[in-house]
Each structure stands twice: as C-alpha cells, then as structure tokens.
N, CA, C and O atoms as a MOPAC input file, in Angstrom:
PM7 MOZYME 1SCF
protein

 N      0.83700 1    -1.17000 1     0.00000 1
 C      0.00000 1     0.00000 1     0.00000 1
 C      0.88300 1     1.23300 1     0.00000 1
 O      1.81500 1     1.34700 1     0.79600 1
 N      0.58400 1     2.13600 1    -0.88400 1
 C      1.40900 1     3.31800 1    -1.04400 1
 C      1.41900 1     4.20000 1     0.19900 1
 O      2.47100 1     4.72500 1     0.56500 1
 N      0.28000 1     4.37600 1     0.85400 1
 C      0.22700 1     5.25700 1     2.02000 1
 C      1.08300 1     4.71400 1     3.16100 1
 O      1.70500 1     5.49600 1     3.88000 1
 N      1.13000 1     3.41200 1     3.34400 1
 C      1.95300 1     2.82900 1     4.40300 1
 C      3.42800 1     2.99700 1     4.08200 1
 O      4.22000 1     3.32100 1     4.96700 1
 N      3.80900 1     2.78200 1     2.82900 1
 C      5.18700 1     2.98400 1     2.42800 1
 C      5.57300 1     4.45100 1     2.59500 1
 O      6.68200 1     4.74900 1     3.03800 1
 N      4.68300 1     5.35900 1     2.24900 1
 C      4.94300 1     6.78700 1     2.41700 1
 C      5.10700 1     7.13300 1     3.88200 1
 O      5.96400 1     7.94500 1     4.23100 1
 N      4.30400 1     6.53600 1     4.74400 1
 C      4.41200 1     6.77800 1     6.17800 1
 C      5.76600 1     6.31000 1     6.68600 1
 O      6.42300 1     7.01900 1     7.44800 1
 N      6.18600 1     5.12600 1     6.27100 1
 C      7.47800 1     4.59700 1     6.70300 1
 C      8.60000 1     5.53400 1     6.28400 1
 O      9.49700 1     5.81600 1     7.07900 1
 N      8.56500 1     6.02100 1     5.04400 1
 C      9.59700 1     6.93000 1     4.55400 1
 C      9.55300 1     8.25500 1     5.30000 1
 O     10.60200 1     8.80900 1     5.62900 1
 N      8.36500 1     8.77100 1     5.57100 1
 C      8.24600 1    10.04900 1     6.27800 1
 C      8.80700 1     9.94700 1     7.68800 1
 O      9.50600 1    10.85200 1     8.14200 1
 N      8.50900 1     8.85400 1     8.38500 1
 C      9.02800 1     8.67500 1     9.74000 1
 C     10.54600 1     8.54300 1     9.69500 1
 O     11.24000 1     9.11100 1    10.53900 1
 N     11.06800 1     7.80400 1     8.72400 1
 C     12.51500 1     7.64300 1     8.59500 1
 C     13.19800 1     8.97500 1     8.36100 1
 O     14.19500 1     9.28400 1     9.01400 1
 N     12.67700 1     9.76700 1     7.44100 1
 C     13.26800 1    11.06600 1     7.13400 1
 C     13.21500 1    11.98500 1     8.35100 1
 O     14.19300 1    12.66900 1     8.65100 1
 N     12.08900 1    12.00900 1     9.04900 1
 C     11.96700 1    12.87400 1    10.22900 1
 C     12.97800 1    12.48600 1    11.29900 1
 O     13.61800 1    13.35700 1    11.88800 1
 N     13.12700 1    11.20400 1    11.55400 1
 C     14.07300 1    10.75000 1    12.57700 1
 C     15.50400 1    11.08300 1    12.18500 1
 O     16.29100 1    11.51600 1    13.02800 1
 N     15.85000 1    10.88800 1    10.92400 1
 C     17.20400 1    11.16300 1    10.47300 1
 C     17.49700 1    12.65400 1    10.43700 1
 O     18.60500 1    13.07300 1    10.77100 1
 N     16.52500 1    13.45500 1    10.03900 1
 C     16.71800 1    14.90100 1    10.02200 1
 C     16.90600 1    15.43700 1    11.42600 1
 O     17.68600 1    16.36800 1    11.63100 1
 N     16.20800 1    14.86900 1    12.39700 1
 C     16.38400 1    15.28300 1    13.77500 1
 C     17.83200 1    15.05300 1    14.19700 1
 O     18.43400 1    15.91200 1    14.84000 1
 N     18.38300 1    13.91800 1    13.84400 1
 C     19.78200 1    13.64400 1    14.15400 1
 C     20.71700 1    14.59900 1    13.42500 1
 O     21.71200 1    15.03900 1    14.00000 1
 N     20.41800 1    14.92900 1    12.16800 1
 C     21.24900 1    15.84800 1    11.39700 1
 C     21.22600 1    17.23900 1    11.99500 1
 O     22.23700 1    17.94000 1    11.95500 1
 N     20.11200 1    17.65100 1    12.54000 1
 C     20.00300 1    18.98300 1    13.11900 1
 C     20.87700 1    19.11800 1    14.36000 1
 O     21.21300 1    20.23400 1    14.75400 1
 N     21.24800 1    18.01000 1    14.97700 1
 C     22.07600 1    18.04900 1    16.17300 1
 C     23.57000 1    18.05600 1    15.85500 1
 O     24.38300 1    18.09800 1    16.77900 1
 N     23.95500 1    18.01700 1    14.59200 1
 C     25.34900 1    17.81800 1    14.21500 1
 C     26.24700 1    19.01900 1    14.45500 1
 O     27.45400 1    18.92100 1    14.23100 1
 N     25.72400 1    20.12300 1    14.88900 1
 C     26.54500 1    21.31100 1    15.09600 1
 C     27.33000 1    21.27900 1    16.39400 1
 O     28.25500 1    22.07600 1    16.55100 1
 N     27.01200 1    20.40700 1    17.32000 1
 C     27.68000 1    20.35600 1    18.62100 1
 C     29.03300 1    19.66200 1    18.50000 1
 O     29.27600 1    18.92300 1    17.54600 1
 N     29.93600 1    19.91100 1    19.49800 1
 C     31.25900 1    19.28600 1    19.49200 1
 C     31.13900 1    17.76500 1    19.49400 1
 O     31.82300 1    17.09600 1    18.71900 1
 N     30.30100 1    17.21900 1    20.33000 1
 C     29.98000 1    15.79500 1    20.32700 1
 C     28.50300 1    15.73700 1    19.94300 1
 O     27.64600 1    15.78000 1    20.82500 1
 N     28.18800 1    15.64100 1    18.67200 1
 C     26.85000 1    15.93700 1    18.17100 1
 C     25.70600 1    15.09300 1    18.72600 1
 O     24.56000 1    15.54400 1    18.71700 1
 N     25.98100 1    13.89500 1    19.20300 1
 C     24.88400 1    13.02900 1    19.61500 1
 C     24.80400 1    12.80800 1    21.12700 1
 O     23.90300 1    12.11500 1    21.59800 1
 N     25.71000 1    13.37200 1    21.87400 1
 C     25.75900 1    13.12600 1    23.32100 1
 C     24.43000 1    13.43400 1    24.00600 1
 O     23.97900 1    12.65400 1    24.84400 1
 N     23.80300 1    14.54000 1    23.67000 1
 C     22.56000 1    14.94700 1    24.31000 1
 C     21.34400 1    14.12500 1    23.92300 1
 O     20.26800 1    14.31300 1    24.48900 1
 N     21.49600 1    13.22100 1    22.97300 1
 C     20.35700 1    12.42200 1    22.51500 1
 C     20.21600 1    11.09000 1    23.22700 1
 O     19.24500 1    10.36800 1    22.99900 1
 N     21.15500 1    10.75800 1    24.07300 1
 C     21.12600 1     9.46000 1    24.72900 1
 C     19.84000 1     9.26200 1    25.52400 1
 O     19.43500 1    10.13500 1    26.29100 1
 N     19.20700 1     8.11900 1    25.33800 1
 C     18.03000 1     7.79600 1    26.11900 1
 C     16.82100 1     7.45200 1    25.27800 1
 O     16.92300 1     7.13500 1    24.09300 1
 N     15.67400 1     7.52600 1    25.92800 1
 C     14.41100 1     7.14200 1    25.29600 1
 C     13.51300 1     8.35000 1    25.11700 1
 O     13.59100 1     9.31600 1    25.87600 1
 N     12.67300 1     8.28600 1    24.12100 1
 C     11.71600 1     9.33800 1    23.81600 1
 C     10.41300 1     8.67900 1    23.40200 1
 O     10.42800 1     7.61700 1    22.78000 1
 N      9.28800 1     9.29300 1    23.73900 1
 C      8.00300 1     8.80400 1    23.24700 1
 C      7.09400 1     9.99500 1    23.00200 1
 O      7.24700 1    11.05200 1    23.61500 1
 N      6.16000 1     9.80700 1    22.10700 1
 C      5.22800 1    10.87700 1    21.78300 1
 C      4.09600 1    10.35800 1    20.92700 1
 O      4.10600 1     9.20800 1    20.48800 1
 N      3.12500 1    11.21200 1    20.69400 1
 C      1.97900 1    10.82300 1    19.88000 1
 C      1.57000 1    11.98900 1    18.99500 1
 O      1.96800 1    13.13200 1    19.21800 1
 N      0.77900 1    11.68100 1    18.00100 1
 C      0.30800 1    12.70400 1    17.07000 1
 C     -0.73000 1    12.13300 1    16.12800 1
 O     -1.33200 1    11.09300 1    16.39500 1
 N     -0.92900 1    12.82500 1    15.02800 1
 C     -1.89500 1    12.42900 1    14.00900 1
 C     -1.21700 1    12.47400 1    12.64700 1
 O     -0.28800 1    13.25500 1    12.43800 1
 N     -1.67500 1    11.64400 1    11.73000 1
 C     -1.24200 1    11.73200 1    10.34300 1
 C     -2.44700 1    11.52700 1     9.44200 1
 O     -3.45000 1    10.94100 1     9.84700 1
 N     -2.33500 1    12.01500 1     8.22200 1
 C     -3.43100 1    11.92500 1     7.26000 1
 C     -3.03100 1    10.98000 1     6.13200 1
 O     -1.95800 1    11.12100 1     5.54600 1
 N     -3.89800 1    10.02000 1     5.83200 1
 C     -3.68700 1     9.06600 1     4.74800 1
 C     -4.07000 1     9.70300 1     3.41700 1
 O     -4.74800 1    10.73000 1     3.38600 1
 N     -3.63400 1     9.09100 1     2.32000 1
 C     -3.94100 1     9.62000 1     0.99300 1
 C     -5.44100 1     9.72300 1     0.72900 1
 O     -5.86800 1    10.59000 1    -0.03300 1
 N     -6.24600 1     8.86000 1     1.34100 1
 C     -7.68800 1     8.89700 1     1.10400 1
 C     -8.38800 1     9.95600 1     1.96600 1
 O     -9.61300 1    10.07100 1     1.93200 1
 N     -7.60600 1    10.73800 1     2.74400 1
 C     -8.17500 1    11.81200 1     3.53800 1
 C     -8.46000 1    11.45300 1     4.98500 1
 O     -8.69900 1    12.34300 1     5.80100 1
 N     -8.44200 1    10.16000 1     5.32500 1
 C     -8.67100 1     9.76600 1     6.70900 1
 C     -7.47600 1    10.16300 1     7.57100 1
 O     -6.34300 1    10.20300 1     7.09200 1
 N     -7.73800 1    10.45800 1     8.85300 1
 C     -6.68300 1    10.74500 1     9.81800 1
 C     -6.64000 1     9.63400 1    10.84900 1
 O     -7.65900 1     9.02000 1    11.16600 1
 N     -5.44500 1     9.38400 1    11.36900 1
 C     -5.27500 1     8.38500 1    12.41900 1
 C     -4.32800 1     8.92500 1    13.47400 1
 O     -3.44500 1     9.73300 1    13.18400 1
 N     -4.52300 1     8.47100 1    14.69000 1
 C     -3.59000 1     8.76800 1    15.77400 1
 C     -2.41100 1     7.82200 1    15.65400 1
 O     -2.55300 1     6.68100 1    15.21300 1
 N     -1.25100 1     8.30900 1    16.05200 1
 C     -0.04400 1     7.48600 1    16.00900 1
 C      0.73700 1     7.70100 1    17.30200 1
 O      0.74500 1     8.79800 1    17.86100 1
 N      1.38000 1     6.66200 1    17.75700 1
 C      2.20300 1     6.70700 1    18.97900 1
 C      3.57900 1     6.17700 1    18.62400 1
 O      3.70400 1     5.15200 1    17.95300 1
 N      4.62600 1     6.88600 1    19.07900 1
 C      5.99700 1     6.49300 1    18.75000 1
 C      6.85400 1     6.39000 1    20.00500 1
 O      6.65300 1     7.12100 1    20.97400 1
 N      7.81100 1     5.46900 1    19.96900 1
 C      8.83100 1     5.30700 1    21.00600 1
 C     10.17600 1     5.20400 1    20.30300 1
 O     10.30600 1     4.50500 1    19.29800 1
 N     11.17100 1     5.89600 1    20.83100 1
 C     12.50800 1     5.86100 1    20.23000 1
 C     13.55100 1     5.61900 1    21.30500 1
 O     13.37500 1     5.99200 1    22.46500 1
 N     14.64000 1     4.98600 1    20.89400 1
 C     15.78300 1     4.76000 1    21.75800 1
 C     17.01600 1     5.24000 1    20.99900 1
 O     17.31900 1     4.73400 1    19.91800 1
 N     17.72900 1     6.21700 1    21.56400 1
 C     18.93000 1     6.78400 1    20.96400 1
 C     20.14400 1     6.32200 1    21.76200 1
 O     20.16400 1     6.44700 1    22.98700 1
 N     21.16400 1     5.78400 1    21.07500 1
 C     22.37000 1     5.30400 1    21.73300 1
 C     23.59300 1     5.92000 1    21.05600 1
 O     24.01800 1     5.43800 1    20.00700 1
 N     24.17500 1     6.99100 1    21.64600 1
 C     25.39300 1     7.58100 1    21.08300 1
 C     26.56400 1     6.60700 1    21.19800 1
 O     26.72300 1     5.92500 1    22.21000 1
 N     27.38000 1     6.55400 1    20.14500 1
 C     28.57400 1     5.69600 1    20.11300 1
 C     29.70300 1     6.49500 1    19.47400 1
 O     29.78200 1     6.57100 1    18.24700 1
 N     30.57800 1     7.09200 1    20.27900 1
 C     31.65600 1     7.91600 1    19.72300 1
 C     31.06800 1     9.09100 1    18.95400 1
 O     30.33800 1     9.90500 1    19.51900 1
 N     31.38600 1     9.18000 1    17.66900 1
 C     30.79900 1    10.23300 1    16.83100 1
 C     29.55400 1     9.73400 1    16.10300 1
 O     29.06500 1    10.39800 1    15.18900 1
 N     29.04000 1     8.57500 1    16.49800 1
 C     27.87900 1     7.98900 1    15.84200 1
 C     26.67200 1     7.92800 1    16.75700 1
 O     26.73300 1     8.26500 1    17.93900 1
 N     25.58300 1     7.48900 1    16.17100 1
 C     24.32800 1     7.34100 1    16.91000 1
 C     23.56600 1     6.14800 1    16.37400 1
 O     23.35300 1     6.02900 1    15.16800 1
 N     23.15500 1     5.26700 1    17.26700 1
 C     22.24700 1     4.18900 1    16.91400 1
 C     20.84000 1     4.63500 1    17.27900 1
 O     20.63800 1     5.24200 1    18.33100 1
 N     19.87500 1     4.34400 1    16.43500 1
 C     18.49700 1     4.77400 1    16.64700 1
 C     17.55600 1     3.60800 1    16.39200 1
 O     17.66600 1     2.92000 1    15.37700 1
 N     16.63400 1     3.39000 1    17.31700 1
 C     15.55800 1     2.41200 1    17.13400 1
 C     14.26000 1     3.16200 1    17.37400 1
 O     14.06500 1     3.74700 1    18.43900 1
 N     13.37400 1     3.14700 1    16.38900 1
 C     12.11700 1     3.89100 1    16.45000 1
 C     10.97300 1     2.95200 1    16.09800 1
 O     11.02600 1     2.24600 1    15.09100 1
 N      9.93400 1     2.94700 1    16.93800 1
 C      8.71900 1     2.16900 1    16.66600 1
 C      7.53400 1     3.10200 1    16.74200 1
 O      7.35600 1     3.81500 1    17.73000 1
 N      6.71900 1     3.09900 1    15.69600 1
 C      5.49700 1     3.89100 1    15.66300 1
 C      4.35000 1     2.97600 1    15.26300 1
 O      4.52100 1     2.08500 1    14.43100 1
 N      3.17500 1     3.19700 1    15.85800 1
 C      2.01700 1     2.36400 1    15.54000 1
 C      0.75100 1     3.20700 1    15.57500 1
 O      0.59400 1     4.11100 1    16.39600 1
 N     -0.15200 1     2.87200 1    14.64500 1
 C     -1.48700 1     3.45800 1    14.60500 1
 C     -2.46000 1     2.29000 1    14.45600 1
 O     -2.05700 1     1.12800 1    14.51900 1
 N     -3.71900 1     2.59800 1    14.26300 1
 C     -4.71900 1     1.53600 1    14.11000 1
 C     -4.44300 1     0.66200 1    12.89400 1
 O     -4.72800 1    -0.53600 1    12.91900 1
 N     -3.88800 1     1.24500 1    11.82100 1
 C     -3.70200 1     0.46500 1    10.59500 1
 C     -2.25000 1     0.36600 1    10.12800 1
 O     -1.98800 1    -0.27900 1     9.11300 1
 N     -1.30500 1     0.97700 1    10.82700 1
 C      0.08600 1     0.99000 1    10.38300 1
 C      1.02500 1     0.70800 1    11.54300 1
 O      0.72200 1     0.99500 1    12.70100 1
 N      2.16700 1     0.14100 1    11.20200 1
 C      3.23200 1    -0.07300 1    12.16500 1
 C      4.54600 1     0.17300 1    11.44100 1
 O      4.74500 1    -0.31600 1    10.32900 1
 N      5.44200 1     0.92700 1    12.06500 1
 C      6.74000 1     1.23000 1    11.48000 1
 C      7.80600 1     0.88000 1    12.50600 1
 O      7.71400 1     1.28200 1    13.66600 1
 N      8.82000 1     0.12900 1    12.07800 1
 C      9.95900 1    -0.20600 1    12.93600 1
 C     11.22500 1     0.19500 1    12.20200 1
 O     11.65100 1    -0.47400 1    11.26000 1
 N     11.81800 1     1.28800 1    12.64000 1
 C     12.98000 1     1.85700 1    11.97700 1
 C     14.23100 1     1.64500 1    12.81700 1
 O     14.21000 1     1.83600 1    14.03300 1
 N     15.30400 1     1.25400 1    12.17300 1
 C     16.62800 1     1.19200 1    12.78700 1
 C     17.53400 1     2.06700 1    11.93000 1
 O     17.44600 1     2.04300 1    10.70300 1
 N     18.40200 1     2.83600 1    12.57500 1
 C     19.32700 1     3.68200 1    11.83500 1
 C     20.65400 1     3.75800 1    12.55900 1
 O     20.72800 1     3.61200 1    13.77900 1
 N     21.68900 1     3.98600 1    11.79100 1
 C     23.02800 1     4.18600 1    12.31900 1
 C     23.59300 1     5.42000 1    11.63900 1
 O     23.78100 1     5.42600 1    10.42200 1
 N     23.87000 1     6.47500 1    12.41800 1
 C     24.36500 1     7.74000 1    11.88700 1
 C     25.78900 1     7.98100 1    12.35800 1
 O     26.18400 1     7.51500 1    13.42700 1
 N     26.56400 1     8.71600 1    11.55200 1
 C     27.92200 1     9.09500 1    11.90800 1
 C     28.09700 1    10.56400 1    11.56200 1
 O     27.71000 1    10.99900 1    10.47800 1
 N     28.68300 1    11.33600 1    12.48400 1
 C     28.98500 1    12.74500 1    12.23200 1
 C     30.44700 1    12.86700 1    11.82200 1
 O     31.33800 1    12.34700 1    12.49300 1
 N     30.67700 1    13.55500 1    10.71900 1
 C     32.03500 1    13.84200 1    10.24400 1
 C     32.07600 1    15.32200 1     9.89800 1
 O     31.47900 1    15.75800 1     8.91400 1
 N     32.78700 1    16.08800 1    10.71400 1
 C     32.80300 1    17.53300 1    10.50200 1
 C     31.40800 1    18.08100 1    10.69200 1
 O     30.78500 1    17.86700 1    11.73200 1
 N     30.91300 1    18.78900 1     9.68400 1
 C     29.57300 1    19.36100 1     9.78000 1
 C     28.55600 1    18.59800 1     8.92900 1
 O     27.54800 1    19.16400 1     8.50700 1
 N     28.82300 1    17.31500 1     8.68000 1
 C     27.90200 1    16.47800 1     7.91600 1
 C     27.53600 1    15.22800 1     8.70700 1
 O     28.32200 1    14.74000 1     9.52000 1
 N     26.34800 1    14.72300 1     8.46000 1
 C     25.87500 1    13.49300 1     9.08000 1
 C     25.50800 1    12.52600 1     7.96500 1
 O     24.83700 1    12.90400 1     7.00400 1
 N     25.94500 1    11.28700 1     8.09200 1
 C     25.58400 1    10.27200 1     7.10600 1
 C     25.29100 1     8.97200 1     7.83600 1
 O     25.58900 1     8.82500 1     9.02200 1
 N     24.71000 1     8.04500 1     7.11700 1
 C     24.42500 1     6.75500 1     7.71600 1
 C     23.46400 1     5.94200 1     6.88400 1
 O     23.21700 1     6.22600 1     5.71200 1
 N     22.93100 1     4.92200 1     7.52600 1
 C     21.98800 1     4.04000 1     6.84100 1
 C     20.77600 1     3.82500 1     7.73700 1
 O     20.84500 1     3.98900 1     8.95500 1
 N     19.66100 1     3.45300 1     7.10400 1
 C     18.44300 1     3.17000 1     7.85200 1
 C     17.75600 1     1.95300 1     7.25100 1
 O     17.94300 1     1.62600 1     6.07900 1
 N     16.96100 1     1.29400 1     8.07600 1
 C     16.22000 1     0.11200 1     7.65500 1
 C     14.85400 1     0.14700 1     8.33300 1
 O     14.76200 1     0.33000 1     9.54700 1
 N     13.81100 1    -0.02500 1     7.55800 1
 C     12.45700 1    -0.10600 1     8.10200 1
 C     12.03800 1    -1.56000 1     7.96700 1
 O     11.98300 1    -2.09300 1     6.85900 1
 N     11.74300 1    -2.20000 1     9.08300 1
 C     11.54200 1    -3.64900 1     9.09200 1
 C     10.13100 1    -4.09200 1     8.72000 1
 O      9.97400 1    -5.18100 1     8.16800 1
 N      9.11300 1    -3.30800 1     8.99400 1
 C      7.73800 1    -3.71200 1     8.68100 1
 C      7.48000 1    -3.76500 1     7.18000 1
 O      6.75000 1    -4.63300 1     6.70100 1
 N      8.08000 1    -2.83500 1     6.43900 1
 C      7.84400 1    -2.74200 1     4.99500 1
 C      9.06400 1    -3.12400 1     4.17900 1
 O      9.06700 1    -2.99300 1     2.95500 1
 N     10.11100 1    -3.60000 1     4.86500 1
 C     11.32500 1    -4.04900 1     4.19700 1
 C     11.90300 1    -2.96000 1     3.28500 1
 O     12.19700 1    -3.20800 1     2.11600 1
 N     12.05900 1    -1.75600 1     3.83700 1
 C     12.64300 1    -0.63800 1     3.09900 1
 C     13.95600 1    -0.24900 1     3.76800 1
 O     14.10200 1    -0.39200 1     4.98200 1
 N     14.90000 1     0.23500 1     2.98900 1
 C     16.17700 1     0.66700 1     3.55700 1
 C     16.78800 1     1.71800 1     2.65100 1
 O     16.35500 1     1.91100 1     1.51500 1
 N     17.79300 1     2.38800 1     3.16500 1
 C     18.45500 1     3.38700 1     2.35400 1
 C     19.62900 1     4.01000 1     3.08100 1
 O     19.96000 1     3.65000 1     4.21000 1
 N     20.24200 1     4.95200 1     2.39700 1
 C     21.37500 1     5.68800 1     2.91800 1
 C     20.95300 1     7.12800 1     3.17500 1
 O     20.01800 1     7.63200 1     2.55300 1
 N     21.64400 1     7.77600 1     4.08800 1
 C     21.35300 1     9.15100 1     4.43400 1
 C     22.64200 1     9.95500 1     4.42900 1
 O     23.63000 1     9.54200 1     5.03500 1
 N     22.64500 1    11.09000 1     3.75700 1
 C     23.76500 1    12.01700 1     3.79500 1
 C     23.21200 1    13.42100 1     3.86700 1
 O     22.40000 1    13.82100 1     3.03200 1
 N     23.65000 1    14.17200 1     4.86600 1
 C     23.18000 1    15.55700 1     5.00000 1
 C     24.09300 1    16.48500 1     4.21900 1
 O     25.23900 1    16.15300 1     3.91500 1
 N     23.56300 1    17.64200 1     3.90700 1
 C     24.41000 1    18.71600 1     3.40900 1
 C     25.07500 1    19.33100 1     4.63700 1
 O     24.82000 1    18.88200 1     5.75400 1
 N     25.88600 1    20.30600 1     4.46700 1
 C     26.53700 1    20.94500 1     5.61100 1
 C     25.49100 1    21.40500 1     6.62000 1
 O     24.49200 1    22.02400 1     6.25400 1
 N     25.72800 1    21.09800 1     7.88800 1
 C     24.83900 1    21.49100 1     8.96500 1
 C     25.54700 1    22.57300 1     9.76600 1
 O     26.69800 1    22.40800 1    10.17000 1
 N     24.86900 1    23.65200 1     9.98500 1
 C     25.48900 1    24.76500 1    10.73200 1
 C     25.13800 1    24.70800 1    12.17300 1
 O     25.57000 1    25.56200 1    12.94700 1

C-alpha cells in the first residue's frame, strides 16, 4: 500500500533529520542518549486521519548514533533502525524499516 510505504519513509526522514540537526555540537549526539516517546496524528492519501504513537531509543557511540524507532497506529506499524555518523559538519548513515522491508542511505548537506 502506497500510504503505508509513504508513512514509513516520512518517519525515517523525520528521525534522520532530527539527528542531522544536532550535528553542530562538538559531540553531536551526546545529548540524545536515552528514550523518547510521543503521539500525534497523520493523514492518509484517502483523507482519513489516524492517531499514532511512537517510542525511540537513541544510543550515542563515539561520533555515531544508533536509533531504534517504533510507531504504531490503528492500521500501520513502522519499525525503523538507523546508524548515523557525524564527520565535521555532515551526518551520514543508513536506515532500515523492518515492517515494509525498506532501507536506504542518508547524507546531509553541511549542517550549521
């Protein structure tokens, strides 16, 4: 289903961009260590809205960050794993979404 695949990609991009936004610090991922949870709403292509709940675990490793993110709604489930590395003012890494068997690479432009 296209809407589920789009949701998985949107969650992956949001999680990775959050990590990229932190790359300006001397040790860019130190402050991210720990767990996070939250909820919200998303709109499907057919116009319906659903509530979604997410839990994340961030594990800084040297200049890198391991990320595990799980989000679920009434009709969707996303399980994202990512590994990011900061080099200078750029962040790169890989991600894998397990529910929809999607994966990819991530490279940021210069982060200020």
